[in-house]
KEPA-151981 format. One record per atom (N, C-alpha, C): x, y, z; residue in three letters. Coordinates in nm, 2 decimals, always signed. Layout:
! residues N
<<X, Y, Z>, "ALA"> ...
! end
This chain:
! residues 151
<<+0.07, -0.11, +0.01>, "MET"> <<+0.00, -0.01, -0.01>, "MET"> <<+0.10, +0.11, +0.00>, "MET"> <<+0.07, +0.21, -0.09>, "THR"> <<+0.13, +0.33, -0.09>, "THR"> <<+0.02, +0.45, -0.07>, "THR"> <<+0.03, +0.51, -0.02>, "SER"> <<-0.08, +0.64, +0.00>, "SER"> <<+0.00, +0.75, +0.05>, "SER"> <<+0.00, +0.88, +0.05>, "THR"> <<+0.05, +1.01, +0.08>, "THR"> <<-0.05, +1.05, +0.22>, "THR"> <<-0.15, +1.00, +0.23>, "THR"> <<-0.25, +1.03, +0.34>, "THR"> <<-0.21, +0.96, +0.47>, "THR"> <<-0.21, +1.01, +0.58>, "THR"> <<-0.20, +0.94, +0.69>, "THR"> <<-0.33, +0.92, +0.78>, "THR"> <<-0.45, +1.01, +0.73>, "ASP"> <<-0.59, +0.94, +0.79>, "ASP"> <<-0.67, +0.85, +0.72>, "ASP"> <<-0.73, +0.77, +0.79>, "ALA"> <<-0.80, +0.64, +0.71>, "ALA"> <<-0.95, +0.66, +0.76>, "ALA"> <<-1.02, +0.64, +0.70>, "TYR"> <<-1.15, +0.69, +0.68>, "TYR"> <<-1.23, +0.54, +0.70>, "TYR"> <<-1.30, +0.50, +0.82>, "LEU"> <<-1.36, +0.35, +0.80>, "LEU"> <<-1.54, +0.41, +0.82>, "LEU"> <<-1.57, +0.50, +0.90>, "GLU"> <<-1.68, +0.49, +0.93>, "GLU"> <<-1.74, +0.68, +0.89>, "GLU"> <<-1.84, +0.68, +0.89>, "PRO"> <<-1.88, +0.81, +0.88>, "PRO"> <<-1.89, +0.92, +1.00>, "PRO"> <<-1.87, +1.04, +0.99>, "THR"> <<-1.91, +1.14, +1.11>, "THR"> <<-1.99, +1.15, +1.13>, "THR"> <<-2.03, +1.22, +1.24>, "HIS"> <<-2.17, +1.26, +1.30>, "HIS"> <<-2.22, +1.37, +1.20>, "HIS"> <<-2.12, +1.46, +1.18>, "GLU"> <<-2.12, +1.56, +1.07>, "GLU"> <<-2.17, +1.53, +0.94>, "GLU"> <<-2.08, +1.41, +0.88>, "ALA"> <<-2.10, +1.39, +0.76>, "ALA"> <<-2.24, +1.30, +0.73>, "ALA"> <<-2.28, +1.21, +0.86>, "GLY"> <<-2.39, +1.17, +0.84>, "GLY"> <<-2.49, +1.27, +0.82>, "GLY"> <<-2.50, +1.39, +0.91>, "ARG"> <<-2.59, +1.48, +0.93>, "ARG"> <<-2.62, +1.56, +0.77>, "ARG"> <<-2.51, +1.58, +0.73>, "SER"> <<-2.49, +1.66, +0.60>, "SER"> <<-2.56, +1.58, +0.48>, "SER"> <<-2.52, +1.45, +0.48>, "PHE"> <<-2.62, +1.34, +0.40>, "PHE"> <<-2.74, +1.34, +0.41>, "PHE"> <<-2.81, +1.33, +0.50>, "VAL"> <<-2.96, +1.36, +0.56>, "VAL"> <<-3.00, +1.50, +0.47>, "VAL"> <<-2.90, +1.58, +0.51>, "GLN"> <<-2.97, +1.74, +0.51>, "GLN"> <<-2.95, +1.76, +0.36>, "GLN"> <<-2.87, +1.70, +0.26>, "ARG"> <<-2.87, +1.70, +0.12>, "ARG"> <<-3.00, +1.68, +0.04>, "ARG"> <<-3.09, +1.59, +0.11>, "ASP"> <<-3.24, +1.59, +0.08>, "ASP"> <<-3.27, +1.54, -0.07>, "ASP"> <<-3.16, +1.43, -0.11>, "LEU"> <<-3.16, +1.34, -0.22>, "LEU"> <<-3.29, +1.27, -0.21>, "LEU"> <<-3.33, +1.27, -0.35>, "SER"> <<-3.49, +1.22, -0.38>, "SER"> <<-3.45, +1.06, -0.48>, "SER"> <<-3.50, +0.96, -0.46>, "GLY"> <<-3.50, +0.87, -0.57>, "GLY"> <<-3.39, +0.78, -0.56>, "GLY"> <<-3.35, +0.71, -0.63>, "PRO"> <<-3.25, +0.61, -0.62>, "PRO"> <<-3.12, +0.66, -0.58>, "PRO"> <<-3.02, +0.59, -0.51>, "LEU"> <<-2.91, +0.67, -0.49>, "LEU"> <<-2.81, +0.53, -0.52>, "LEU"> <<-2.69, +0.60, -0.56>, "VAL"> <<-2.57, +0.47, -0.60>, "VAL"> <<-2.47, +0.52, -0.50>, "VAL"> <<-2.38, +0.44, -0.43>, "MET"> <<-2.29, +0.48, -0.35>, "MET"> <<-2.16, +0.40, -0.42>, "MET"> <<-2.07, +0.48, -0.43>, "LEU"> <<-1.95, +0.47, -0.49>, "LEU"> <<-1.90, +0.44, -0.35>, "LEU"> <<-1.81, +0.31, -0.35>, "ASN"> <<-1.71, +0.27, -0.23>, "ASN"> <<-1.58, +0.26, -0.30>, "ASN"> <<-1.48, +0.31, -0.25>, "LEU"> <<-1.34, +0.30, -0.29>, "LEU"> <<-1.27, +0.19, -0.16>, "LEU"> <<-1.23, +0.12, -0.20>, "LEU"> <<-1.17, +0.02, -0.05>, "LEU"> <<-1.02, +0.00, -0.08>, "LEU"> <<-0.97, +0.01, +0.03>, "ARG"> <<-0.82, -0.07, +0.05>, "ARG"> <<-0.80, -0.16, +0.18>, "ARG"> <<-0.78, -0.27, +0.15>, "PHE"> <<-0.76, -0.37, +0.25>, "PHE"> <<-0.63, -0.39, +0.33>, "PHE"> <<-0.67, -0.44, +0.43>, "ARG"> <<-0.54, -0.49, +0.54>, "ARG"> <<-0.48, -0.60, +0.46>, "ARG"> <<-0.33, -0.62, +0.49>, "ASP"> <<-0.29, -0.73, +0.43>, "ASP"> <<-0.34, -0.84, +0.51>, "ASP"> <<-0.32, -0.85, +0.64>, "VAL"> <<-0.42, -0.95, +0.77>, "VAL"> <<-0.53, -0.86, +0.80>, "VAL"> <<-0.66, -0.95, +0.80>, "ALA"> <<-0.74, -0.86, +0.89>, "ALA"> <<-0.73, -0.86, +1.02>, "ALA"> <<-0.79, -0.76, +1.05>, "ASP"> <<-0.77, -0.75, +1.21>, "ASP"> <<-0.88, -0.76, +1.29>, "ASP"> <<-0.90, -0.83, +1.34>, "TYR"> <<-1.05, -0.88, +1.41>, "TYR"> <<-1.05, -0.83, +1.58>, "TYR"> <<-0.95, -0.75, +1.63>, "SER"> <<-0.95, -0.75, +1.72>, "SER"> <<-1.06, -0.69, +1.83>, "SER"> <<-1.11, -0.60, +1.71>, "GLY"> <<-1.26, -0.55, +1.79>, "GLY"> <<-1.37, -0.60, +1.76>, "GLY"> <<-1.35, -0.72, +1.70>, "HIS"> <<-1.47, -0.81, +1.70>, "HIS"> <<-1.42, -0.96, +1.72>, "HIS"> <<-1.38, -1.01, +1.82>, "PRO"> <<-1.33, -1.12, +1.83>, "PRO"> <<-1.45, -1.23, +1.80>, "PRO"> <<-1.56, -1.23, +1.86>, "ASP"> <<-1.67, -1.30, +1.82>, "ASP"> <<-1.67, -1.36, +1.65>, "ASP"> <<-1.65, -1.30, +1.58>, "LEU"> <<-1.64, -1.28, +1.42>, "LEU"> <<-1.52, -1.34, +1.34>, "LEU"> <<-1.39, -1.35, +1.45>, "ALA"> <<-1.28, -1.41, +1.41>, "ALA"> <<-1.27, -1.53, +1.35>, "ALA"> <<-1.20, -1.57, +1.23>, "PRO"> <<-1.19, -1.70, +1.21>, "PRO"> <<-1.09, -1.76, +1.27>, "PRO"> <<-1.08, -1.90, +1.27>, "SER"> <<-0.96, -1.96, +1.36>, "SER"> <<-0.85, -1.96, +1.34>, "SER"> <<-0.77, -1.90, +1.20>, "SER"> <<-0.67, -1.88, +1.18>, "SER"> <<-0.68, -1.72, +1.11>, "SER"> <<-0.56, -1.67, +1.10>, "PRO"> <<-0.59, -1.54, +1.00>, "PRO"> <<-0.61, -1.54, +0.90>, "PRO"> <<-0.68, -1.44, +0.83>, "ILE"> <<-0.72, -1.43, +0.70>, "ILE"> <<-0.65, -1.31, +0.65>, "ILE"> <<-0.67, -1.28, +0.50>, "SER"> <<-0.64, -1.14, +0.42>, "SER"> <<-0.76, -1.05, +0.47>, "SER"> <<-0.73, -0.93, +0.44>, "GLY"> <<-0.84, -0.80, +0.46>, "GLY"> <<-0.95, -0.86, +0.33>, "GLY"> <<-0.89, -0.92, +0.23>, "ALA"> <<-1.02, -0.93, +0.11>, "ALA"> <<-1.07, -1.03, +0.13>, "ALA"> <<-1.00, -1.14, +0.19>, "ALA"> <<-1.11, -1.26, +0.26>, "ALA"> <<-1.21, -1.21, +0.37>, "ALA"> <<-1.18, -1.13, +0.42>, "ALA"> <<-1.28, -1.06, +0.53>, "ALA"> <<-1.39, -1.01, +0.46>, "ALA"> <<-1.35, -0.93, +0.39>, "PHE"> <<-1.43, -0.84, +0.31>, "PHE"> <<-1.53, -0.96, +0.24>, "PHE"> <<-1.51, -1.03, +0.19>, "ASP"> <<-1.58, -1.14, +0.11>, "ASP"> <<-1.67, -1.20, +0.22>, "ASP"> <<-1.66, -1.20, +0.31>, "ARG"> <<-1.72, -1.26, +0.45>, "ARG"> <<-1.82, -1.16, +0.49>, "ARG"> <<-1.77, -1.03, +0.47>, "TYR"> <<-1.87, -0.93, +0.49>, "TYR"> <<-1.96, -0.90, +0.37>, "TYR"> <<-1.94, -0.91, +0.25>, "ILE"> <<-2.04, -0.95, +0.13>, "ILE"> <<-2.14, -1.05, +0.14>, "ILE"> <<-2.06, -1.17, +0.18>, "GLU"> <<-2.18, -1.27, +0.19>, "GLU"> <<-2.27, -1.25, +0.31>, "GLU"> <<-2.22, -1.19, +0.41>, "HIS"> <<-2.30, -1.13, +0.50>, "HIS"> <<-2.42, -1.04, +0.48>, "HIS"> <<-2.37, -0.96, +0.44>, "THR"> <<-2.44, -0.82, +0.39>, "THR"> <<-2.57, -0.84, +0.29>, "THR"> <<-2.50, -0.91, +0.19>, "LEU"> <<-2.62, -0.91, +0.06>, "LEU"> <<-2.77, -0.93, +0.13>, "LEU"> <<-2.82, -1.01, +0.21>, "PRO"> <<-2.94, -1.05, +0.22>, "PRO"> <<-2.98, -0.94, +0.26>, "PRO"> <<-2.94, -0.86, +0.41>, "PHE"> <<-2.98, -0.76, +0.42>, "PHE"> <<-3.00, -0.63, +0.34>, "PHE"> <<-2.91, -0.64, +0.26>, "LEU"> <<-2.92, -0.49, +0.14>, "LEU"> <<-3.00, -0.52, +0.04>, "LEU"> <<-3.01, -0.65, -0.01>, "ARG"> <<-3.15, -0.67, -0.07>, "ARG"> <<-3.31, -0.64, -0.01>, "ARG"> <<-3.31, -0.71, +0.10>, "GLU"> <<-3.45, -0.70, +0.20>, "GLU"> <<-3.50, -0.53, +0.20>, "GLU"> <<-3.36, -0.46, +0.21>, "THR"> <<-3.41, -0.31, +0.22>, "THR"> <<-3.42, -0.22, +0.11>, "THR"> <<-3.41, -0.31, -0.01>, "GLY"> <<-3.44, -0.26, -0.14>, "GLY"> <<-3.32, -0.22, -0.24>, "GLY"> <<-3.19, -0.27, -0.19>, "GLY"> <<-3.06, -0.24, -0.25>, "GLY"> <<-3.00, -0.36, -0.31>, "GLY"> <<-2.91, -0.33, -0.38>, "ASP"> <<-2.84, -0.46, -0.45>, "ASP"> <<-2.68, -0.40, -0.48>, "ASP"> <<-2.56, -0.48, -0.51>, "ILE"> <<-2.46, -0.46, -0.56>, "ILE"> <<-2.46, -0.43, -0.71>, "ILE"> <<-2.46, -0.32, -0.78>, "LEU"> <<-2.47, -0.30, -0.90>, "LEU"> <<-2.32, -0.34, -0.99>, "LEU"> <<-2.19, -0.30, -0.92>, "PHE"> <<-2.10, -0.32, -0.98>, "PHE"> <<-1.96, -0.38, -0.84>, "PHE"> <<-1.88, -0.45, -0.90>, "LEU"> <<-1.78, -0.48, -0.80>, "LEU"> <<-1.68, -0.52, -0.89>, "LEU"> <<-1.56, -0.44, -0.88>, "GLY"> <<-1.43, -0.44, -0.95>, "GLY"> <<-1.29, -0.41, -0.88>, "GLY"> <<-1.18, -0.50, -0.93>, "ARG"> <<-1.05, -0.47, -0.90>, "ARG"> <<-0.99, -0.33, -0.90>, "ARG"> <<-0.93, -0.29, -0.84>, "GLY"> <<-0.89, -0.15, -0.83>, "GLY"> <<-0.74, -0.17, -0.88>, "GLY"> <<-0.66, -0.04, -0.82>, "GLY"> <<-0.52, -0.05, -0.87>, "GLY"> <<-0.49, +0.13, -0.88>, "GLY"> <<-0.40, +0.13, -0.95>, "PRO"> <<-0.35, +0.27, -0.94>, "PRO"> <<-0.45, +0.39, -1.02>, "PRO"> <<-0.48, +0.49, -1.04>, "PHE"> <<-0.54, +0.58, -1.10>, "PHE"> <<-0.47, +0.60, -1.23>, "PHE"> <<-0.57, +0.62, -1.35>, "LEU"> <<-0.53, +0.67, -1.49>, "LEU"> <<-0.51, +0.82, -1.45>, "LEU"> <<-0.60, +0.89, -1.38>, "ILE"> <<-0.60, +1.02, -1.36>, "ILE"> <<-0.61, +1.03, -1.21>, "ILE"> <<-0.52, +1.07, -1.16>, "GLY"> <<-0.50, +1.07, -0.99>, "GLY"> <<-0.39, +1.07, -0.95>, "GLY"> <<-0.38, +1.09, -0.82>, "PRO"> <<-0.27, +1.09, -0.75>, "PRO"> <<-0.19, +0.94, -0.81>, "PRO"> <<-0.05, +0.94, -0.82>, "ALA"> <<+0.02, +0.83, -0.86>, "ALA"> <<+0.05, +0.75, -0.73>, "ALA"> <<+0.09, +0.79, -0.63>, "THR"> <<+0.10, +0.73, -0.48>, "THR"> <<-0.05, +0.68, -0.40>, "THR"> <<-0.16, +0.69, -0.48>, "GLU"> <<-0.24, +0.61, -0.45>, "GLU"> <<-0.32, +0.53, -0.50>, "GLU"> <<-0.36, +0.41, -0.43>, "HIS"> <<-0.46, +0.33, -0.49>, "HIS"> <<-0.55, +0.25, -0.43>, "HIS"> <<-0.67, +0.20, -0.47>, "TRP"> <<-0.79, +0.13, -0.41>, "TRP"> <<-0.78, -0.01, -0.47>, "TRP"> <<-0.78, -0.09, -0.37>, "ASP"> <<-0.79, -0.23, -0.41>, "ASP"> <<-0.94, -0.30, -0.46>, "ASP"> <<-1.03, -0.24, -0.46>, "LEU"> <<-1.16, -0.27, -0.50>, "LEU"> <<-1.27, -0.15, -0.51>, "LEU"> <<-1.34, -0.15, -0.60>, "ALA"> <<-1.45, -0.01, -0.61>, "ALA"> <<-1.57, -0.11, -0.64>, "ALA"> <<-1.68, -0.07, -0.56>, "MET"> <<-1.82, -0.11, -0.57>, "MET"> <<-1.91, +0.00, -0.57>, "MET"> <<-1.99, -0.01, -0.68>, "LEU"> <<-2.12, +0.07, -0.65>, "LEU"> <<-2.25, -0.02, -0.61>, "LEU"> <<-2.30, +0.04, -0.52>, "VAL"> <<-2.45, -0.01, -0.44>, "VAL"> <<-2.53, +0.09, -0.48>, "VAL"> <<-2.65, +0.00, -0.49>, "ARG"> <<-2.78, +0.06, -0.55>, "ARG"> <<-2.88, +0.06, -0.41>, "ARG"> <<-2.91, +0.19, -0.39>, "GLN"> <<-3.07, +0.16, -0.29>, "GLN"> <<-3.16, +0.24, -0.33>, "GLN"> <<-3.28, +0.19, -0.33>, "ALA"> <<-3.41, +0.27, -0.36>, "ALA"> <<-3.44, +0.40, -0.34>, "ALA"> <<-3.37, +0.43, -0.24>, "ASN"> <<-3.40, +0.61, -0.17>, "ASN"> <<-3.31, +0.61, -0.05>, "ASN"> <<-3.30, +0.72, +0.00>, "VAL"> <<-3.23, +0.76, +0.13>, "VAL"> <<-3.28, +0.69, +0.26>, "VAL"> <<-3.43, +0.69, +0.25>, "ALA"> <<-3.47, +0.59, +0.38>, "ALA"> <<-3.46, +0.45, +0.37>, "ALA"> <<-3.41, +0.37, +0.21>, "SER"> <<-3.38, +0.24, +0.24>, "SER"> <<-3.26, +0.22, +0.29>, "SER"> <<-3.15, +0.32, +0.24>, "PHE"> <<-3.00, +0.31, +0.29>, "PHE"> <<-3.02, +0.34, +0.44>, "PHE"> <<-3.11, +0.41, +0.50>, "LEU"> <<-3.09, +0.44, +0.67>, "LEU"> <<-3.11, +0.30, +0.70>, "LEU"> <<-3.22, +0.24, +0.64>, "SER"> <<-3.30, +0.11, +0.71>, "SER"> <<-3.22, +0.01, +0.69>, "SER"> <<-3.14, +0.00, +0.59>, "PHE"> <<-3.02, -0.09, +0.58>, "PHE"> <<-2.91, -0.08, +0.68>, "PHE"> <<-2.88, +0.06, +0.68>, "ALA"> <<-2.76, +0.08, +0.78>, "ALA"> <<-2.80, +0.07, +0.94>, "ALA"> <<-2.91, +0.05, +0.95>, "ARG"> <<-2.94, +0.05, +1.09>, "ARG"> <<-2.98, -0.09, +1.13>, "ARG"> <<-3.02, -0.16, +1.04>, "HIS"> <<-3.06, -0.31, +1.05>, "HIS"> <<-2.98, -0.41, +1.14>, "HIS"> <<-3.05, -0.44, +1.26>, "GLU"> <<-2.97, -0.52, +1.35>, "GLU"> <<-2.89, -0.64, +1.32>, "GLU"> <<-2.95, -0.71, +1.19>, "GLY"> <<-2.87, -0.84, +1.13>, "GLY"> <<-2.76, -0.78, +1.08>, "GLY"> <<-2.78, -0.70, +0.99>, "TYR"> <<-2.65, -0.64, +0.91>, "TYR"> <<-2.52, -0.58, +1.03>, "TYR"> <<-2.58, -0.53, +1.11>, "LEU"> <<-2.45, -0.46, +1.20>, "LEU"> <<-2.41, -0.55, +1.29>, "LEU"> <<-2.49, -0.70, +1.28>, "ALA"> <<-2.39, -0.80, +1.37>, "ALA"> <<-2.33, -0.84, +1.28>, "ALA"> <<-2.27, -0.84, +1.18>, "GLY"> <<-2.15, -0.90, +1.08>, "GLY"> <<-2.08, -0.78, +1.05>, "GLY"> <<-2.10, -0.65, +1.08>, "ILE"> <<-2.02, -0.55, +1.04>, "ILE"> <<-1.85, -0.55, +1.07>, "ILE"> <<-1.83, -0.65, +1.18>, "GLY"> <<-1.71, -0.64, +1.22>, "GLY"> <<-1.61, -0.69, +1.10>, "GLY"> <<-1.66, -0.77, +1.02>, "HIS"> <<-1.60, -0.82, +0.90>, "HIS"> <<-1.54, -0.71, +0.82>, "HIS"> <<-1.63, -0.61, +0.80>, "ARG"> <<-1.61, -0.51, +0.72>, "ARG"> <<-1.46, -0.41, +0.79>, "ARG"> <<-1.51, -0.40, +0.93>, "THR"> <<-1.40, -0.32, +1.00>, "THR"> <<-1.28, -0.42, +1.03>, "THR"> <<-1.28, -0.53, +1.04>, "ALA"> <<-1.15, -0.61, +1.03>, "ALA"> <<-1.09, -0.61, +0.90>, "ALA"> <<-1.15, -0.61, +0.79>, "ALA"> <<-1.12, -0.61, +0.64>, "ALA"> <<-1.02, -0.48, +0.58>, "ALA"> <<-1.08, -0.34, +0.63>, "LEU"> <<-1.05, -0.23, +0.56>, "LEU"> <<-0.96, -0.14, +0.63>, "LEU"> <<-0.85, -0.12, +0.55>, "GLU"> <<-0.72, -0.04, +0.60>, "GLU"> <<-0.82, +0.12, +0.59>, "GLU"> <<-0.85, +0.14, +0.47>, "ASP"> <<-0.90, +0.27, +0.43>, "ASP"> <<-1.05, +0.27, +0.36>, "ASP"> <<-1.13, +0.36, +0.35>, "SER"> <<-1.23, +0.36, +0.23>, "SER"> <<-1.28, +0.49, +0.21>, "SER"> <<-1.35, +0.49, +0.12>, "ARG"> <<-1.43, +0.64, +0.07>, "ARG"> <<-1.55, +0.59, +0.03>, "ARG"> <<-1.65, +0.64, +0.05>, "LEU"> <<-1.80, +0.65, +0.04>, "LEU"> <<-1.88, +0.78, -0.01>, "LEU"> <<-1.88, +0.76, -0.15>, "LEU"> <<-1.99, +0.89, -0.21>, "LEU"> <<-2.11, +0.84, -0.26>, "LEU"> <<-2.22, +0.91, -0.19>, "PRO"> <<-2.34, +0.88, -0.24>, "PRO"> <<-2.38, +0.98, -0.36>, "PRO"> <<-2.44, +0.92, -0.45>, "MET"> <<-2.46, +1.00, -0.54>, "MET"> <<-2.61, +0.98, -0.58>, "MET"> <<-2.69, +1.06, -0.65>, "SER"> <<-2.82, +1.05, -0.71>, "SER"> <<-2.82, +1.08, -0.85>, "SER"> <<-2.89, +1.01, -0.95>, "GLU"> <<-2.90, +1.04, -1.10>, "GLU"> <<-2.92, +1.15, -1.11>, "GLU"> <<-2.87, +1.18, -1.24>, "MET"> <<-2.93, +1.34, -1.29>, "MET"> <<-2.94, +1.26, -1.44>, "MET"> <<-3.01, +1.39, -1.51>, "ALA"> <<-3.00, +1.37, -1.67>, "ALA"> <<-2.90, +1.37, -1.75>, "ALA"> <<-2.90, +1.31, -1.86>, "LEU"> <<-2.76, +1.34, -1.94>, "LEU"> <<-2.82, +1.49, -2.01>, "LEU"> <<-2.72, +1.57, -2.04>, "PRO"> <<-2.76, +1.68, -2.11>, "PRO"> <<-2.76, +1.65, -2.26>, "PRO"> <<-2.87, +1.73, -2.32>, "VAL"> <<-2.89, +1.72, -2.46>, "VAL"> <<-2.83, +1.81, -2.54>, "VAL"> <<-2.76, +1.73, -2.63>, "ALA"> <<-2.72, +1.82, -2.74>, "ALA"> <<-2.79, +1.91, -2.83>, "ALA"> <<-2.75, +2.04, -2.82>, "GLY"> <<-2.79, +2.15, -2.89>, "GLY"> <<-2.92, +2.19, -2.78>, "GLY"> <<-2.96, +2.18, -2.68>, "ALA"> <<-2.99, +2.21, -2.58>, "ALA"> <<-2.96, +2.37, -2.53>, "ALA"> <<-3.01, +2.45, -2.50>, "THR"> <<-2.99, +2.57, -2.44>, "THR"> <<-3.02, +2.59, -2.30>, "THR"> <<-2.95, +2.66, -2.23>, "SER"> <<-2.99, +2.63, -2.05>, "SER"> <<-3.05, +2.79, -2.01>, "SER"> 
! end
């Protein structure tokens, strides 16, 4: 892993959560996830979920996805795209992400229902164990510009 940043982002701050809700997004959301894995998963915060022998961060994230999908789908969401990352074509040469994921939710309420779901939260320790750093960007759909249209 190479990165010029020393800050890791694994959970939203209270301020970021409030700002997300205040954006008043309507309709479907797509969440862009950029994920960087630990070489070895760190289950120290969730020993009840730890496997019997050490596993990689990528393997821990696979366990997170397996645990999470039923709850994501139950609340109106799904994974649209999952892909291996690497270095940027346009962006900092010293920064890379191991995985990019696009998650669709029906709306903000569905996302919040998912994020608060007891069953989902019971396995979130796999995500925490897996990740060294992450980014999450909520996006709402917009219409493509029409050629020749004036604004």
